[in-house]
ZAMARGU-4260 file (C-alpha; in steps of 0.2 Angstrom, whole numbers, plus 5000, padded with zeros to 4 digits):
<rodrens>
0) 5177/4945/4969 | 5171/4963/4973 | 5176/4978/4964 | 5187/4983/4979 | 5197/4967/4977
5) 5201/4969/4959 | 5219/4964/4954 | 5229/4979/4948 | 5239/4976/4933 | 5253/4986/4924
10) 5255/4982/4906 | 5272/4985/4899 | 5273/4984/4880 | 5281/4995/4867 | 5269/4992/4852
15) 5254/5004/4853 | 5242/4991/4845 | 5247/4977/4856 | 5246/4988/4871 | 5228/4992/4867
20) 5224/4974/4864 | 5231/4969/4881 | 5222/4982/4890 | 5206/4978/4882 | 5207/4959/4886
25) 5213/4962/4904 | 5199/4975/4908 | 5186/4963/4900 | 5189/4952/4915 | 5179/4958/4930
30) 5193/4953/4942 | 5207/4963/4933 | 5210/4982/4933 | 5224/4989/4922 | 5231/5004/4932
35) 5243/5009/4919 | 5254/5006/4904 | 5273/5008/4901 | 5281/5008/4884 | 5299/5002/4889
40) 5309/4995/4903 | 5314/5011/4911 | 5296/5018/4912 | 5290/5001/4919 | 5303/5002/4933
45) 5297/5019/4938 | 5279/5015/4937 | 5281/4999/4948 | 5289/5010/4961 | 5275/5023/4960
50) 5259/5013/4957 | 5264/4996/4966 | 5253/4985/4955 | 5248/4968/4960 | 5255/4960/4944
55) 5265/4965/4929 | 5263/4959/4911 | 5280/4962/4903 | 5286/4963/4885 | 5304/4958/4882
60) 5310/4968/4866 | 5308/4986/4870 | 5319/5002/4867 | 5330/5010/4881 | 5329/4995/4893
65) 5323/4978/4888 | 5311/4967/4898 | 5325/4956/4905 | 5334/4970/4913 | 5318/4978/4919
70) 5313/4961/4927 | 5330/4961/4936 | 5329/4978/4943 | 5311/4976/4948 | 5314/4960/4957
75) 5329/4968/4966 | 5320/4984/4972 | 5301/4981/4972 | 5297/4963/4970 | 5281/4960/4960
80) 5274/4945/4951 | 5278/4947/4933 | 5271/4937/4918 | 5281/4938/4902 | 5270/4940/4887
85) 5280/4935/4871 | 5276/4935/4853 | 5291/4926/4846 | 5292/4907/4843 | 5309/4907/4836
90) 5319/4895/4846 | 5334/4906/4849 | 5323/4921/4854 | 5313/4909/4865 | 5328/4903/4874
95) 5333/4921/4877 | 5315/4924/4885 | 5319/4911/4898 | 5333/4923/4905 | 5318/4933/4911
100) 5312/4918/4921 | 5330/4917/4928 | 5329/4935/4933 | 5313/4932/4943 | 5298/4932/4932
105) 5285/4919/4936 | 5277/4913/4920 | 5277/4915/4901 | 5262/4916/4890 | 5259/4920/4871
110) 5255/4937/4865 | 5236/4939/4861 | 5231/4939/4843 | 5218/4948/4834 | 5200/4945/4839
115) 5192/4934/4826 | 5206/4922/4825 | 5201/4904/4830 | 5214/4904/4844 | 5211/4922/4850
120) 5199/4917/4864 | 5210/4903/4870 | 5225/4914/4871 | 5216/4928/4880 | 5208/4917/4893
125) 5225/4909/4896 | 5233/4927/4899 | 5219/4932/4911 | 5220/4916/4920 | 5239/4917/4922
130) 5239/4935/4928 | 5226/4931/4941 | 5235/4916/4947 | 5252/4925/4948 | 5245/4939/4957
135) 5242/4927/4972 | 5261/4923/4973 | 5267/4933/4988 | 5286/4930/4988 | 5295/4931/4972
140) 5313/4924/4973 | 5325/4916/4961 | 5329/4898/4966 | 5347/4901/4969 | 5342/4914/4982
145) 5330/4903/4990 | 5343/4889/4992 | 5354/4901/5001 | 5341/4904/5015 | 5348/4901/5032
150) 5332/4894/5039 | 5327/4880/5027 | 5309/4875/5027 | 5304/4858/5035 | 5305/4843/5023
155) 5299/4826/5025 | 5312/4813/5029 | 5315/4800/5016 | 5304/4785/5017 | 5314/4769/5016
160) 5313/4762/4999 | 5319/4745/4992 | 5328/4751/4976 | 5328/4740/4960 | 5345/4734/4954
165) 5345/4747/4941 | 5335/4763/4940 | 5332/4766/4921 | 5323/4783/4919 | 5318/4799/4929
170) 5301/4805/4924 | 5297/4823/4928 | 5281/4833/4927 | 5279/4852/4929 | 5268/4867/4924
175) 5268/4885/4930 | 5283/4888/4940 | 5292/4873/4933 | 5306/4880/4921 | 5317/4887/4935
180) 5314/4872/4946 | 5319/4861/4932 | 5334/4871/4929 | 5339/4870/4947 | 5337/4851/4948
185) 5347/4848/4931 | 5361/4859/4936 | 5363/4848/4952 | 5363/4833/4940 | 5376/4839/4928
190) 5390/4827/4926 | 5382/4814/4937 | 5367/4809/4926 | 5368/4791/4922 | 5350/4788/4916
195) 5339/4798/4904 | 5327/4811/4910 | 5310/4813/4901 | 5300/4829/4906 | 5282/4835/4903
200) 5282/4853/4905 | 5265/4862/4901 | 5271/4876/4889 | 5263/4889/4878 | 5262/4884/4860
205) 5278/4888/4851 | 5290/4889/4866 | 5295/4871/4868 | 5311/4870/4857 | 5317/4887/4864
210) 5314/4880/4882 | 5324/4865/4878 | 5338/4875/4871 | 5338/4886/4886 | 5339/4872/4898
215) 5353/4864/4888 | 5363/4880/4888 | 5360/4884/4906 | 5363/4867/4914 | 5377/4860/4903
220) 5367/4844/4900 | 5361/4839/4882 | 5343/4843/4881 | 5331/4840/4866 | 5313/4839/4861
225) 5308/4820/4861 | 5304/4812/4844 | 5293/4797/4840 | 5302/4781/4842 | 5318/4789/4848
230) 5329/4778/4860 | 5333/4788/4875 | 5351/4789/4880 | 5359/4790/4897 | 5364/4807/4903
235) 5352/4816/4891 | 5336/4826/4895 | 5321/4824/4883 | 5306/4837/4883 | 5289/4831/4878
240) 5284/4840/4861 | 5269/4851/4859 | 5252/4843/4855 | 5257/4825/4859 | 5256/4815/4874
245) 5273/4807/4878 | 5275/4790/4885 | 5288/4777/4886 | 5288/4760/4877 | 5299/4745/4878
250) 5318/4748/4876 | 5317/4766/4883 | 5309/4772/4867 | 5298/4787/4865 | 5280/4785/4861
255) 5269/4800/4855 | 5251/4799/4854 | 5237/4811/4849 | 5224/4805/4862 | 5213/4818/4869
260) 5220/4831/4882 | 5220/4824/4900 | 5218/4837/4914 | 5216/4850/4901 | 5233/4847/4894
265) 5242/4839/4879 | 5255/4834/4883 | 5250/4829/4900 | 5260/4822/4914 | 5248/4808/4917
270) 5252/4797/4902 | 5271/4798/4906 | 5269/4793/4924 | 5256/4779/4919 | 5267/4772/4906
275) 5282/4773/4918 | 5273/4763/4931 | 5267/4750/4919 | 5283/4747/4909 | 5297/4750/4922
280) 5289/4749/4939 | 5302/4751/4952 | 5314/4755/4938 | 5308/4773/4936 | 5308/4788/4947
285) 5293/4800/4947 | 5295/4818/4951 | 5280/4830/4952 | 5284/4849/4952 | 5275/4866/4953
290) 5259/4868/4944 | 5241/4872/4944 | 5228/4858/4945 | 5231/4839/4948 | 5239/4833/4932
295) 5250/4818/4937 | 5245/4816/4955 | 5235/4800/4953 | 5248/4793/4941 | 5262/4797/4953
300) 5253/4786/4966 | 5252/4772/4953 | 5271/4774/4951 | 5273/4773/4970 | 5262/4757/4971
305) 5273/4749/4957 | 5288/4752/4969 | 5295/4767/4961 | 5304/4781/4971 | 5292/4796/4970
310) 5296/4814/4975 | 5284/4829/4976 | 5291/4847/4977 | 5289/4855/4994 | 5274/4866/4993
315) 5281/4881/5002 | 5294/4882/4987 | 5281/4880/4973 | 5275/4895/4963 | 5259/4886/4961
320) 5257/4871/4974 | 5242/4862/4965 | 5250/4847/4957 | 5262/4842/4970 | 5249/4847/4984
325) 5237/4835/4976 | 5250/4821/4975 | 5254/4824/4993 | 5236/4823/4999 | 5235/4806/4990
330) 5250/4799/4998 | 5258/4798/4981 | 5275/4805/4986 | 5288/4795/4996 | 5298/4811/4998
335) 5293/4830/4999 | 5309/4840/4995 | 5314/4858/4990 | 5321/4860/4972 | 5339/4862/4978
340) 5338/4846/4987 | 5330/4835/4974 | 5345/4832/4963 | 5355/4826/4977 | 5342/4813/4981
345) 5340/4808/4963 | 5359/4805/4963 | 5357/4793/4977 | 5344/4783/4968 | 5352/4781/4951
350) 5367/4770/4946 | 5385/4777/4948 | 5388/4788/4934 | 5401/4780/4922 | 5400/4794/4908
</rodrens>
């Protein structure tokens, strides 16, 4: 990428030390250019209006105006890709962080740590990678707003599927852009969910429990982080825990393994879909959502070959279309749907709710 094409970044952070570290890390990447910094939400809103950055890194806890309110105002007035940079791993605070995703932010990453720490390079690389990826998102809208559009994007018609007597599980995989899509789908399933849902969501370290809490609070469905050996119950949602691949075993029980990362992730979507195809066949439904890369694409095809109904997110609605796009190329998806329509299709495929 030439110097003329560098990505302009606005850094919003109230801590002087963290602000300096963020600027240093971002400017070390030849594709990024920090064009300014803001110390609170009010200053951020003003600078976005004046400087028109390509992407914003946003702290949440700041004086005068916090990051959530700043995201909301920016998205209403000067829509810009926003990456939340959070340093808290307390579940209650992390759950609060996802309110910024609801307001229109695209992604959540860990705050950098002091150079020399064993994870410093990994976190810094993830920050730069996410900022560059999010800068390419041209239209930033909350899913409820997209659902209200008067000219819906074209979708595939359902492929006729011979359903098994009883669908026992919905297996979902998502990465960047996934949290809000999952919230949309689960809101549509509230009160009608007659099987368990097991989700692998690629998530920064320390945020999984808070993510589960936020999903539960915002959808009204019981959501928890899956534990080894746990028997999954109908009407509940289970999130794959950090640093473990999550699979299913006989009796709809959770199996956790520490096998090497797949597709660069642990947990990865691939082991969940693979085990679902092997153990449940047509008794599971596979859903692959927004995310970078191809995690889960090959395995969604295995699920379809085993007779399972399979769904990929419509590419035009995905923040990052990589994962569902790869599945579609492989012919792994029997249906390609926008998030607001996935829940209705799932309800057709699962047993009548008797909860």
